PQR file with spaces between the fields and no chain letter, atoms N, CA, C, O and H, PARSE charges and radii, in Angstrom:
ATOM       1  N    MET     1     -27.582   24.428  -67.324 -0.4000 1.5000
ATOM       2  CA   MET     1     -27.143   24.802  -66.002 -0.0000 2.0000
ATOM       3  C    MET     1     -27.866   23.936  -64.974  0.5500 1.7000
ATOM       4  O    MET     1     -29.090   23.815  -65.015 -0.5500 1.4000
ATOM       5  N    ALA     2     -27.130   23.346  -64.071 -0.4000 1.5000
ATOM       6  CA   ALA     2     -27.711   22.518  -63.017 -0.0000 2.0000
ATOM       7  C    ALA     2     -28.390   23.410  -61.987  0.5500 1.7000
ATOM       8  O    ALA     2     -27.804   24.387  -61.520 -0.5500 1.4000
ATOM       9  H    ALA     2     -26.136   23.445  -64.038  0.4000 1.0000
ATOM      10  N    ARG     3     -29.614   23.075  -61.639 -0.4000 1.5000
ATOM      11  CA   ARG     3     -30.341   23.808  -60.603 -0.0000 2.0000
ATOM      12  C    ARG     3     -30.216   23.022  -59.308  0.5500 1.7000
ATOM      13  O    ARG     3     -30.663   21.878  -59.222 -0.5500 1.4000
ATOM      14  H    ARG     3     -30.090   22.281  -62.018  0.4000 1.0000
ATOM      15  N    LEU     4     -29.614   23.628  -58.314 -0.4000 1.5000
ATOM      16  CA   LEU     4     -29.408   22.937  -57.054 -0.0000 2.0000
ATOM      17  C    LEU     4     -30.406   23.427  -56.016  0.5500 1.7000
ATOM      18  O    LEU     4     -30.600   24.629  -55.831 -0.5500 1.4000
ATOM      19  H    LEU     4     -29.250   24.557  -58.384  0.4000 1.0000
ATOM      20  N    SER     5     -31.029   22.477  -55.350 -0.4000 1.5000
ATOM      21  CA   SER     5     -31.951   22.801  -54.268 -0.0000 2.0000
ATOM      22  C    SER     5     -31.150   22.980  -52.980  0.5500 1.7000
ATOM      23  O    SER     5     -29.941   22.751  -52.945 -0.5500 1.4000
ATOM      24  H    SER     5     -30.872   21.501  -55.500  0.4000 1.0000
ATOM      25  N    THR     6     -31.837   23.386  -51.945 -0.4000 1.5000
ATOM      26  CA   THR     6     -31.197   23.514  -50.635 -0.0000 2.0000
ATOM      27  C    THR     6     -30.636   22.171  -50.196  0.5500 1.7000
ATOM      28  O    THR     6     -29.539   22.101  -49.642 -0.5500 1.4000
ATOM      29  H    THR     6     -32.819   23.572  -51.973  0.4000 1.0000
ATOM      30  N    ARG     7     -31.387   21.111  -50.442 -0.4000 1.5000
ATOM      31  CA   ARG     7     -30.935   19.762  -50.093 -0.0000 2.0000
ATOM      32  C    ARG     7     -29.669   19.395  -50.884  0.5500 1.7000
ATOM      33  O    ARG     7     -28.754   18.772  -50.343 -0.5500 1.4000
ATOM      34  H    ARG     7     -32.278   21.168  -50.892  0.4000 1.0000
ATOM      35  N    ASP     8     -29.623   19.788  -52.175 -0.4000 1.5000
ATOM      36  CA   ASP     8     -28.439   19.523  -53.000 -0.0000 2.0000
ATOM      37  C    ASP     8     -27.209   20.252  -52.457  0.5500 1.7000
ATOM      38  O    ASP     8     -26.115   19.688  -52.429 -0.5500 1.4000
ATOM      39  H    ASP     8     -30.365   20.293  -52.614  0.4000 1.0000
ATOM      40  N    TYR     9     -27.388   21.510  -52.023 -0.4000 1.5000
ATOM      41  CA   TYR     9     -26.262   22.259  -51.451 -0.0000 2.0000
ATOM      42  C    TYR     9     -25.772   21.591  -50.171  0.5500 1.7000
ATOM      43  O    TYR     9     -24.568   21.505  -49.931 -0.5500 1.4000
ATOM      44  H    TYR     9     -28.277   21.968  -52.046  0.4000 1.0000
ATOM      45  N    ASP    10     -26.706   21.122  -49.352 -0.4000 1.5000
ATOM      46  CA   ASP    10     -26.313   20.405  -48.134 -0.0000 2.0000
ATOM      47  C    ASP    10     -25.505   19.156  -48.487  0.5500 1.7000
ATOM      48  O    ASP    10     -24.487   18.865  -47.860 -0.5500 1.4000
ATOM      49  H    ASP    10     -27.684   21.193  -49.546  0.4000 1.0000
ATOM      50  N    GLU    11     -25.967   18.432  -49.488 -0.4000 1.5000
ATOM      51  CA   GLU    11     -25.277   17.210  -49.914 -0.0000 2.0000
ATOM      52  C    GLU    11     -23.904   17.539  -50.501  0.5500 1.7000
ATOM      53  O    GLU    11     -22.939   16.808  -50.276 -0.5500 1.4000
ATOM      54  H    GLU    11     -26.794   18.668  -49.998  0.4000 1.0000
ATOM      55  N    LEU    12     -23.819   18.622  -51.244 -0.4000 1.5000
ATOM      56  CA   LEU    12     -22.530   19.048  -51.805 -0.0000 2.0000
ATOM      57  C    LEU    12     -21.551   19.410  -50.696  0.5500 1.7000
ATOM      58  O    LEU    12     -20.383   19.026  -50.746 -0.5500 1.4000
ATOM      59  H    LEU    12     -24.602   19.215  -51.427  0.4000 1.0000
ATOM      60  N    GLU    13     -22.020   20.143  -49.704 -0.4000 1.5000
ATOM      61  CA   GLU    13     -21.159   20.495  -48.570 -0.0000 2.0000
ATOM      62  C    GLU    13     -20.710   19.249  -47.813  0.5500 1.7000
ATOM      63  O    GLU    13     -19.558   19.170  -47.385 -0.5500 1.4000
ATOM      64  H    GLU    13     -22.969   20.455  -49.663  0.4000 1.0000
ATOM      65  N    ARG    14     -21.606   18.271  -47.641 -0.4000 1.5000
ATOM      66  CA   ARG    14     -21.228   17.009  -46.991 -0.0000 2.0000
ATOM      67  C    ARG    14     -20.183   16.256  -47.806  0.5500 1.7000
ATOM      68  O    ARG    14     -19.254   15.666  -47.255 -0.5500 1.4000
ATOM      69  H    ARG    14     -22.542   18.335  -47.988  0.4000 1.0000
ATOM      70  N    SER    15     -20.349   16.284  -49.129 -0.4000 1.5000
ATOM      71  CA   SER    15     -19.383   15.608  -50.004 -0.0000 2.0000
ATOM      72  C    SER    15     -18.002   16.231  -49.881  0.5500 1.7000
ATOM      73  O    SER    15     -16.995   15.524  -49.880 -0.5500 1.4000
ATOM      74  H    SER    15     -21.103   16.763  -49.577  0.4000 1.0000
ATOM      75  N    VAL    16     -17.955   17.554  -49.777 -0.4000 1.5000
ATOM      76  CA   VAL    16     -16.673   18.238  -49.590 -0.0000 2.0000
ATOM      77  C    VAL    16     -16.076   17.841  -48.242  0.5500 1.7000
ATOM      78  O    VAL    16     -14.903   17.478  -48.154 -0.5500 1.4000
ATOM      79  H    VAL    16     -18.774   18.128  -49.778  0.4000 1.0000
ATOM      80  N    ARG    17     -16.886   17.913  -47.208 -0.4000 1.5000
ATOM      81  CA   ARG    17     -16.419   17.602  -45.853 -0.0000 2.0000
ATOM      82  C    ARG    17     -15.935   16.163  -45.717  0.5500 1.7000
ATOM      83  O    ARG    17     -14.907   15.901  -45.092 -0.5500 1.4000
ATOM      84  H    ARG    17     -17.839   18.208  -47.280  0.4000 1.0000
ATOM      85  N    ASP    18     -16.692   15.224  -46.313 -0.4000 1.5000
ATOM      86  CA   ASP    18     -16.387   13.802  -46.148 -0.0000 2.0000
ATOM      87  C    ASP    18     -15.506   13.231  -47.260  0.5500 1.7000
ATOM      88  O    ASP    18     -15.084   12.077  -47.179 -0.5500 1.4000
ATOM      89  H    ASP    18     -17.527   15.437  -46.821  0.4000 1.0000
ATOM      90  N    GLY    19     -15.226   14.018  -48.289 -0.4000 1.5000
ATOM      91  CA   GLY    19     -14.393   13.532  -49.395 -0.0000 2.0000
ATOM      92  C    GLY    19     -15.090   12.492  -50.256  0.5500 1.7000
ATOM      93  O    GLY    19     -14.438   11.615  -50.821 -0.5500 1.4000
ATOM      94  H    GLY    19     -15.569   14.955  -48.355  0.4000 1.0000
ATOM      95  N    ARG    20     -16.422   12.584  -50.360 -0.4000 1.5000
ATOM      96  CA   ARG    20     -17.194   11.627  -51.170 -0.0000 2.0000
ATOM      97  C    ARG    20     -17.241   12.073  -52.624  0.5500 1.7000
ATOM      98  O    ARG    20     -17.277   13.268  -52.917 -0.5500 1.4000
ATOM      99  H    ARG    20     -16.952   13.296  -49.900  0.4000 1.0000
ATOM     100  N    ARG    21     -17.241   11.129  -53.503 -0.4000 1.5000
ATOM     101  CA   ARG    21     -17.211   11.412  -54.934 -0.0000 2.0000
ATOM     102  C    ARG    21     -18.516   12.012  -55.443  0.5500 1.7000
ATOM     103  O    ARG    21     -19.595   11.775  -54.900 -0.5500 1.4000
ATOM     104  H    ARG    21     -17.212   10.158  -53.265  0.4000 1.0000
ATOM     105  N    LEU    22     -18.371   12.797  -56.506 -0.4000 1.5000
ATOM     106  CA   LEU    22     -19.500   13.387  -57.214 -0.0000 2.0000
ATOM     107  C    LEU    22     -19.431   12.976  -58.671  0.5500 1.7000
ATOM     108  O    LEU    22     -18.356   12.709  -59.208 -0.5500 1.4000
ATOM     109  H    LEU    22     -17.495   12.990  -56.946  0.4000 1.0000
ATOM     110  N    SER    23     -20.569   12.931  -59.289 -0.4000 1.5000
ATOM     111  CA   SER    23     -20.648   12.756  -60.735 -0.0000 2.0000
ATOM     112  C    SER    23     -21.085   14.099  -61.296  0.5500 1.7000
ATOM     113  O    SER    23     -22.165   14.588  -60.965 -0.5500 1.4000
ATOM     114  H    SER    23     -21.443   13.148  -58.853  0.4000 1.0000
ATOM     115  N    ILE    24     -20.252   14.703  -62.147 -0.4000 1.5000
ATOM     116  CA   ILE    24     -20.620   15.973  -62.745 -0.0000 2.0000
ATOM     117  C    ILE    24     -20.698   15.810  -64.267  0.5500 1.7000
ATOM     118  O    ILE    24     -19.927   15.063  -64.870 -0.5500 1.4000
ATOM     119  H    ILE    24     -19.374   14.306  -62.416  0.4000 1.0000
ATOM     120  N    VAL    25     -21.639   16.519  -64.860 -0.4000 1.5000
ATOM     121  CA   VAL    25     -21.781   16.516  -66.317 -0.0000 2.0000
ATOM     122  C    VAL    25     -21.617   17.956  -66.780  0.5500 1.7000
ATOM     123  O    VAL    25     -22.344   18.851  -66.349 -0.5500 1.4000
ATOM     124  H    VAL    25     -22.265   17.126  -64.370  0.4000 1.0000
ATOM     125  N    ARG    26     -20.658   18.160  -67.658 -0.4000 1.5000
ATOM     126  CA   ARG    26     -20.398   19.478  -68.221 -0.0000 2.0000
ATOM     127  C    ARG    26     -20.171   19.323  -69.713  0.5500 1.7000
ATOM     128  O    ARG    26     -19.345   18.515  -70.139 -0.5500 1.4000
ATOM     129  H    ARG    26     -20.068   17.433  -68.008  0.4000 1.0000
ATOM     130  N    GLN    27     -20.890   20.082  -70.496 -0.4000 1.5000
ATOM     131  CA   GLN    27     -20.806   20.018  -71.954 -0.0000 2.0000
ATOM     132  C    GLN    27     -21.037   18.591  -72.457  0.5500 1.7000
ATOM     133  O    GLN    27     -20.395   18.141  -73.406 -0.5500 1.4000
ATOM     134  H    GLN    27     -21.561   20.738  -70.150  0.4000 1.0000
ATOM     135  N    GLY    28     -21.976   17.882  -71.796 -0.4000 1.5000
ATOM     136  CA   GLY    28     -22.339   16.540  -72.214 -0.0000 2.0000
ATOM     137  C    GLY    28     -21.373   15.441  -71.814  0.5500 1.7000
ATOM     138  O    GLY    28     -21.585   14.281  -72.166 -0.5500 1.4000
ATOM     139  H    GLY    28     -22.498   18.247  -71.025  0.4000 1.0000
ATOM     140  N    ARG    29     -20.321   15.778  -71.088 -0.4000 1.5000
ATOM     141  CA   ARG    29     -19.325   14.778  -70.671 -0.0000 2.0000
ATOM     142  C    ARG    29     -19.411   14.562  -69.165  0.5500 1.7000
ATOM     143  O    ARG    29     -19.410   15.513  -68.384 -0.5500 1.4000
ATOM     144  H    ARG    29     -20.150   16.720  -70.802  0.4000 1.0000
ATOM     145  N    GLU    30     -19.486   13.292  -68.775 -0.4000 1.5000
ATOM     146  CA   GLU    30     -19.582   12.953  -67.359 -0.0000 2.0000
ATOM     147  C    GLU    30     -18.196   12.678  -66.798  0.5500 1.7000
ATOM     148  O    GLU    30     -17.344   12.076  -67.450 -0.5500 1.4000
ATOM     149  H    GLU    30     -19.487   12.520  -69.410  0.4000 1.0000
ATOM     150  N    LEU    31     -17.998   13.138  -65.566 -0.4000 1.5000
ATOM     151  CA   LEU    31     -16.725   12.941  -64.891 -0.0000 2.0000
ATOM     152  C    LEU    31     -17.008   12.678  -63.418  0.5500 1.7000
ATOM     153  O    LEU    31     -17.805   13.386  -62.802 -0.5500 1.4000
ATOM     154  H    LEU    31     -18.691   13.627  -65.036  0.4000 1.0000
ATOM     155  N    VAL    32     -16.369   11.680  -62.858 -0.4000 1.5000
ATOM     156  CA   VAL    32     -16.477   11.398  -61.428 -0.0000 2.0000
ATOM     157  C    VAL    32     -15.269   12.036  -60.754  0.5500 1.7000
ATOM     158  O    VAL    32     -14.127   11.790  -61.142 -0.5500 1.4000
ATOM     159  H    VAL    32     -15.721   11.105  -63.358  0.4000 1.0000
ATOM     160  N    VAL    33     -15.530   12.856  -59.743 -0.4000 1.5000
ATOM     161  CA   VAL    33     -14.480   13.637  -59.090 -0.0000 2.0000
ATOM     162  C    VAL    33     -14.677   13.634  -57.576  0.5500 1.7000
ATOM     163  O    VAL    33     -15.734   13.258  -57.068 -0.5500 1.4000
ATOM     164  H    VAL    33     -16.458   13.056  -59.427  0.4000 1.0000
ATOM     165  N    VAL    34     -13.630   14.062  -56.872 -0.4000 1.5000
ATOM     166  CA   VAL    34     -13.691   14.245  -55.425 -0.0000 2.0000
ATOM     167  C    VAL    34     -13.660   15.749  -55.155  0.5500 1.7000
ATOM     168  O    VAL    34     -12.667   16.399  -55.479 -0.5500 1.4000
ATOM     169  H    VAL    34     -12.772   14.367  -57.285  0.4000 1.0000
ATOM     170  N    PRO    35     -14.721   16.325  -54.570 -0.5600 1.5000
ATOM     171  CA   PRO    35     -14.730   17.766  -54.300  0.2800 2.0000
ATOM     172  C    PRO    35     -13.824   18.113  -53.124  0.5500 1.7000
ATOM     173  O    PRO    35     -13.814   17.413  -52.111 -0.5500 1.4000
ATOM     174  N    LEU    36     -13.071   19.186  -53.263 -0.4000 1.5000
ATOM     175  CA   LEU    36     -12.162   19.611  -52.205 -0.0000 2.0000
ATOM     176  C    LEU    36     -12.647   20.850  -51.467  0.5500 1.7000
ATOM     177  O    LEU    36     -12.471   20.967  -50.255 -0.5500 1.4000
ATOM     178  H    LEU    36     -13.079   19.754  -54.085  0.4000 1.0000
ATOM     179  N    ARG    37     -13.261   21.777  -52.207 -0.4000 1.5000
ATOM     180  CA   ARG    37     -13.805   22.970  -51.555 -0.0000 2.0000
ATOM     181  C    ARG    37     -14.848   23.630  -52.439  0.5500 1.7000
ATOM     182  O    ARG    37     -14.847   23.487  -53.661 -0.5500 1.4000
ATOM     183  H    ARG    37     -13.404   21.681  -53.192  0.4000 1.0000
ATOM     184  N    LEU    38     -15.732   24.354  -51.779 -0.4000 1.5000
ATOM     185  CA   LEU    38     -16.797   25.109  -52.421 -0.0000 2.0000
ATOM     186  C    LEU    38     -16.569   26.561  -52.033  0.5500 1.7000
ATOM     187  O    LEU    38     -16.451   26.873  -50.848 -0.5500 1.4000
ATOM     188  H    LEU    38     -15.733   24.469  -50.786  0.4000 1.0000
ATOM     189  N    PHE    39     -16.504   27.460  -53.024 -0.4000 1.5000
ATOM     190  CA   PHE    39     -16.197   28.856  -52.736 -0.0000 2.0000
ATOM     191  C    PHE    39     -16.764   29.763  -53.819  0.5500 1.7000
ATOM     192  O    PHE    39     -17.281   29.287  -54.830 -0.5500 1.4000
ATOM     193  H    PHE    39     -16.599   27.206  -53.987  0.4000 1.0000
ATOM     194  N    MET    40     -16.666   31.064  -53.606 -0.4000 1.5000
ATOM     195  CA   MET    40     -17.111   32.059  -54.580 -0.0000 2.0000
ATOM     196  C    MET    40     -15.884   32.608  -55.304  0.5500 1.7000
ATOM     197  O    MET    40     -14.871   32.930  -54.683 -0.5500 1.4000
ATOM     198  H    MET    40     -16.246   31.451  -52.786  0.4000 1.0000
ATOM     199  N    ARG    41     -15.996   32.707  -56.628 -0.4000 1.5000
ATOM     200  CA   ARG    41     -14.945   33.330  -57.435 -0.0000 2.0000
ATOM     201  C    ARG    41     -15.644   34.237  -58.435  0.5500 1.7000
ATOM     202  O    ARG    41     -16.478   33.791  -59.223 -0.5500 1.4000
ATOM     203  H    ARG    41     -16.819   32.446  -57.133  0.4000 1.0000
ATOM     204  N    GLU    42     -15.294   35.513  -58.392 -0.4000 1.5000
ATOM     205  CA   GLU    42     -15.889   36.505  -59.283 -0.0000 2.0000
ATOM     206  C    GLU    42     -17.412   36.484  -59.207  0.5500 1.7000
ATOM     207  O    GLU    42     -18.097   36.639  -60.218 -0.5500 1.4000
ATOM     208  H    GLU    42     -14.616   35.876  -57.752  0.4000 1.0000
ATOM     209  N    GLY    43     -17.934   36.289  -57.990 -0.4000 1.5000
ATOM     210  CA   GLY    43     -19.370   36.290  -57.764 -0.0000 2.0000
ATOM     211  C    GLY    43     -20.097   35.036  -58.216  0.5500 1.7000
ATOM     212  O    GLY    43     -21.327   35.018  -58.260 -0.5500 1.4000
ATOM     213  H    GLY    43     -17.377   36.163  -57.168  0.4000 1.0000
ATOM     214  N    ARG    44     -19.351   33.981  -58.554 -0.4000 1.5000
ATOM     215  CA   ARG    44     -19.977   32.730  -59.012 -0.0000 2.0000
ATOM     216  C    ARG    44     -19.533   31.580  -58.106  0.5500 1.7000
ATOM     217  O    ARG    44     -18.369   31.484  -57.718 -0.5500 1.4000
ATOM     218  H    ARG    44     -18.352   33.995  -58.518  0.4000 1.0000
ATOM     219  N    GLU    45     -20.492   30.712  -57.782 -0.4000 1.5000
ATOM     220  CA   GLU    45     -20.175   29.548  -56.945 -0.0000 2.0000
ATOM     221  C    GLU    45     -19.297   28.586  -57.732  0.5500 1.7000
ATOM     222  O    GLU    45     -19.572   28.269  -58.890 -0.5500 1.4000
ATOM     223  H    GLU    45     -21.437   30.790  -58.098  0.4000 1.0000
ATOM     224  N    THR    46     -18.246   28.136  -57.083 -0.4000 1.5000
ATOM     225  CA   THR    46     -17.226   27.330  -57.744 -0.0000 2.0000
ATOM     226  C    THR    46     -16.828   26.180  -56.841  0.5500 1.7000
ATOM     227  O    THR    46     -16.782   26.324  -55.620 -0.5500 1.4000
ATOM     228  H    THR    46     -18.023   28.394  -56.142  0.4000 1.0000
ATOM     229  N    ILE    47     -16.537   25.029  -57.452 -0.4000 1.5000
ATOM     230  CA   ILE    47     -15.982   23.920  -56.677 -0.0000 2.0000
ATOM     231  C    ILE    47     -14.623   23.552  -57.249  0.5500 1.7000
ATOM     232  O    ILE    47     -14.405   23.545  -58.461 -0.5500 1.4000
ATOM     233  H    ILE    47     -16.575   24.913  -58.444  0.4000 1.0000
ATOM     234  N    GLU    48     -13.735   23.251  -56.342 -0.4000 1.5000
ATOM     235  CA   GLU    48     -12.423   22.732  -56.734 -0.0000 2.0000
ATOM     236  C    GLU    48     -12.491   21.225  -56.517  0.5500 1.7000
ATOM     237  O    GLU    48     -12.853   20.758  -55.437 -0.5500 1.4000
ATOM     238  H    GLU    48     -13.913   23.257  -55.358  0.4000 1.0000
ATOM     239  N    VAL    49     -12.140   20.470  -57.556 -0.4000 1.5000
ATOM     240  CA   VAL    49     -12.255   19.014  -57.490 -0.0000 2.0000
ATOM     241  C    VAL    49     -10.954   18.354  -57.926  0.5500 1.7000
ATOM     242  O    VAL    49     -10.107   18.967  -58.577 -0.5500 1.4000
ATOM     243  H    VAL    49     -11.846   20.849  -58.433  0.4000 1.0000
ATOM     244  N    ARG    50     -10.820   17.084  -57.546 -0.4000 1.5000
ATOM     245  CA   ARG    50      -9.661   16.283  -57.935 -0.0000 2.0000
ATOM     246  C    ARG    50     -10.161   15.008  -58.593  0.5500 1.7000
ATOM     247  O    ARG    50     -11.094   14.371  -58.105 -0.5500 1.4000
ATOM     248  H    ARG    50     -11.508   16.586  -57.017  0.4000 1.0000
ATOM     249  N    HIS    51      -9.534   14.641  -59.703 -0.4000 1.5000
ATOM     250  CA   HIS    51      -9.867   13.376  -60.354 -0.0000 2.0000
ATOM     251  C    HIS    51      -9.294   12.262  -59.486  0.5500 1.7000
ATOM     252  O    HIS    51      -8.102   12.291  -59.182 -0.5500 1.4000
ATOM     253  H    HIS    51      -8.776   15.158  -60.100  0.4000 1.0000
ATOM     254  N    PRO    52     -10.103   11.273  -59.072 -0.5600 1.5000
ATOM     255  CA   PRO    52      -9.633   10.259  -58.120  0.2800 2.0000
ATOM     256  C    PRO    52      -8.541    9.333  -58.657  0.5500 1.7000
ATOM     257  O    PRO    52      -7.780    8.770  -57.870 -0.5500 1.4000
ATOM     258  N    THR    53      -8.450    9.165  -59.960 -0.4000 1.5000
ATOM     259  CA   THR    53      -7.459    8.248  -60.522 -0.0000 2.0000
ATOM     260  C    THR    53      -6.166    8.957  -60.886  0.5500 1.7000
ATOM     261  O    THR    53      -5.079    8.484  -60.552 -0.5500 1.4000
ATOM     262  H    THR    53      -9.068    9.623  -60.599  0.4000 1.0000
ATOM     263  N    THR    54      -6.280   10.095  -61.572 -0.4000 1.5000
ATOM     264  CA   THR    54      -5.090   10.794  -62.053 -0.0000 2.0000
ATOM     265  C    THR    54      -4.559   11.819  -61.069  0.5500 1.7000
ATOM     266  O    THR    54      -3.384   12.182  -61.122 -0.5500 1.4000
ATOM     267  H    THR    54      -7.163   10.479  -61.842  0.4000 1.0000
ATOM     268  N    GLY    55      -5.428   12.295  -60.159 -0.4000 1.5000
ATOM     269  CA   GLY    55      -5.022   13.330  -59.213 -0.0000 2.0000
ATOM     270  C    GLY    55      -5.063   14.727  -59.799  0.5500 1.7000
ATOM     271  O    GLY    55      -4.713   15.690  -59.117 -0.5500 1.4000
ATOM     272  H    GLY    55      -6.383   12.001  -60.116  0.4000 1.0000
ATOM     273  N    ASP    56      -5.485   14.858  -61.058 -0.4000 1.5000
ATOM     274  CA   ASP    56      -5.578   16.169  -61.700 -0.0000 2.0000
ATOM     275  C    ASP    56      -6.590   17.039  -60.968  0.5500 1.7000
ATOM     276  O    ASP    56      -7.640   16.561  -60.538 -0.5500 1.4000
ATOM     277  H    ASP    56      -5.770   14.076  -61.611  0.4000 1.0000
ATOM     278  N    MET    57      -6.262   18.323  -60.832 -0.4000 1.5000
ATOM     279  CA   MET    57      -7.140   19.290  -60.184 -0.0000 2.0000
ATOM     280  C    MET    57      -7.923   20.037  -61.251  0.5500 1.7000
ATOM     281  O    MET    57      -7.427   20.281  -62.350 -0.5500 1.4000
ATOM     282  H    MET    57      -5.409   18.711  -61.181  0.4000 1.0000
ATOM     283  N    LEU    58      -9.165   20.399  -60.905 -0.4000 1.5000
ATOM     284  CA   LEU    58     -10.040   21.108  -61.827 -0.0000 2.0000
ATOM     285  C    LEU    58     -10.898   22.069  -61.016  0.5500 1.7000
ATOM     286  O    LEU    58     -11.378   21.725  -59.936 -0.5500 1.4000
ATOM     287  H    LEU    58      -9.568   20.201  -60.012  0.4000 1.0000
ATOM     288  N    THR    59     -11.084   23.267  -61.536 -0.4000 1.5000
ATOM     289  CA   THR    59     -11.969   24.239  -60.910 -0.0000 2.0000
ATOM     290  C    THR    59     -13.180   24.401  -61.815  0.5500 1.7000
ATOM     291  O    THR    59     -13.044   24.714  -62.997 -0.5500 1.4000
ATOM     292  H    THR    59     -10.694   23.547  -62.413  0.4000 1.0000
ATOM     293  N    VAL    60     -14.370   24.185  -61.251 -0.4000 1.5000
ATOM     294  CA   VAL    60     -15.605   24.162  -62.039 -0.0000 2.0000
ATOM     295  C    VAL    60     -16.618   25.112  -61.422  0.5500 1.7000
ATOM     296  O    VAL    60     -16.857   25.071  -60.215 -0.5500 1.4000
ATOM     297  H    VAL    60     -14.481   23.930  -60.291  0.4000 1.0000
ATOM     298  N    ARG    61     -17.210   25.964  -62.242 -0.4000 1.5000
ATOM     299  CA   ARG    61     -18.288   26.831  -61.774 -0.0000 2.0000
ATOM     300  C    ARG    61     -19.585   26.042  -61.798  0.5500 1.7000
ATOM     301  O    ARG    61     -19.887   25.353  -62.772 -0.5500 1.4000
ATOM     302  H    ARG    61     -17.015   25.997  -63.222  0.4000 1.0000
ATOM     303  N    LEU    62     -20.340   26.146  -60.732 -0.4000 1.5000
ATOM     304  CA   LEU    62     -21.582   25.374  -60.643 -0.0000 2.0000
ATOM     305  C    LEU    62     -22.554   25.704  -61.761  0.5500 1.7000
ATOM     306  O    LEU    62     -23.278   24.824  -62.227 -0.5500 1.4000
ATOM     307  H    LEU    62     -20.095   26.706  -59.941  0.4000 1.0000
ATOM     308  N    ASP    63     -22.584   26.952  -62.199 -0.4000 1.5000
ATOM     309  CA   ASP    63     -23.531   27.304  -63.254 -0.0000 2.0000
ATOM     310  C    ASP    63     -23.076   26.827  -64.637  0.5500 1.7000
ATOM     311  O    ASP    63     -23.822   26.963  -65.607 -0.5500 1.4000
ATOM     312  H    ASP    63     -21.995   27.667  -61.821  0.4000 1.0000
ATOM     313  N    ASP    64     -21.869   26.273  -64.740 -0.4000 1.5000
ATOM     314  CA   ASP    64     -21.406   25.670  -65.982 -0.0000 2.0000
ATOM     315  C    ASP    64     -21.783   24.185  -66.092  0.5500 1.7000
ATOM     316  O    ASP    64     -21.652   23.579  -67.155 -0.5500 1.4000
ATOM     317  H    ASP    64     -21.263   26.164  -63.952  0.4000 1.0000
ATOM     318  N    LEU    65     -22.250   23.617  -64.984 -0.4000 1.5000
ATOM     319  CA   LEU    65     -22.589   22.193  -64.972 -0.0000 2.0000
ATOM     320  C    LEU    65     -23.976   21.953  -65.548  0.5500 1.7000
ATOM     321  O    LEU    65     -24.911   22.718  -65.310 -0.5500 1.4000
ATOM     322  H    LEU    65     -22.357   24.110  -64.120  0.4000 1.0000
ATOM     323  N    ASP    66     -24.085   20.869  -66.311 -0.4000 1.5000
ATOM     324  CA   ASP    66     -25.386   20.443  -66.816 -0.0000 2.0000
ATOM     325  C    ASP    66     -26.129   19.632  -65.756  0.5500 1.7000
ATOM     326  O    ASP    66     -27.356   19.669  -65.662 -0.5500 1.4000
ATOM     327  H    ASP    66     -23.326   20.247  -66.504  0.4000 1.0000
ATOM     328  N    GLU    67     -25.349   18.900  -64.963 -0.4000 1.5000
ATOM     329  CA   GLU    67     -25.949   17.985  -63.974 -0.0000 2.0000
ATOM     330  C    GLU    67     -24.906   17.675  -62.920  0.5500 1.7000
ATOM     331  O    GLU    67     -23.705   17.679  -63.189 -0.5500 1.4000
ATOM     332  H    GLU    67     -24.352   18.870  -65.039  0.4000 1.0000
ATOM     333  N    ILE    68     -25.384   17.407  -61.717 -0.4000 1.5000
ATOM     334  CA   ILE    68     -24.505   16.975  -60.632 -0.0000 2.0000
ATOM     335  C    ILE    68     -25.203   15.827  -59.910  0.5500 1.7000
ATOM     336  O    ILE    68     -26.395   15.903  -59.612 -0.5500 1.4000
ATOM     337  H    ILE    68     -26.360   17.403  -61.499  0.4000 1.0000
ATOM     338  N    GLY    69     -24.451   14.763  -59.633 -0.4000 1.5000
ATOM     339  CA   GLY    69     -25.012   13.601  -58.945 -0.0000 2.0000
ATOM     340  C    GLY    69     -24.153   13.257  -57.748  0.5500 1.7000
ATOM     341  O    GLY    69     -22.929   13.383  -57.788 -0.5500 1.4000
ATOM     342  H    GLY    69     -23.483   14.701  -59.875  0.4000 1.0000
ATOM     343  N    PHE    70     -24.797   12.826  -56.696 -0.4000 1.5000
ATOM     344  CA   PHE    70     -24.101   12.499  -55.463 -0.0000 2.0000
ATOM     345  C    PHE    70     -23.987   10.988  -55.339  0.5500 1.7000
ATOM     346  O    PHE    70     -24.986   10.272  -55.408 -0.5500 1.4000
ATOM     347  H    PHE    70     -25.791   12.723  -56.663  0.4000 1.0000
ATOM     348  N    ILE    71     -22.770   10.513  -55.155 -0.4000 1.5000
ATOM     349  CA   ILE    71     -22.498    9.092  -55.063 -0.0000 2.0000
ATOM     350  C    ILE    71     -22.397    8.731  -53.581  0.5500 1.7000
ATOM     351  O    ILE    71     -21.577    9.307  -52.866 -0.5500 1.4000
ATOM     352  H    ILE    71     -21.959   11.095  -55.098  0.4000 1.0000
ATOM     353  N    PRO    72     -23.217    7.785  -53.109 -0.5600 1.5000
ATOM     354  CA   PRO    72     -23.198    7.437  -51.676  0.2800 2.0000
ATOM     355  C    PRO    72     -21.907    6.779  -51.259  0.5500 1.7000
ATOM     356  O    PRO    72     -21.742    6.430  -50.090 -0.5500 1.4000
């Protein structure tokens, strides 16, 4: 489970606002995505993301992520 600091949450919110890409690792697989929104679902923090090449949408719970990286 990725542990996010206050600074990480700020960066995640900026990425959503500015449409900047993220690198997420889940179950050992890395994926670069564009975050669209951050919200709560069933009491768990969740991000809705879009794959920048295929346009596929994905909903990911933050506590399911192994790692999250912010791409400048």
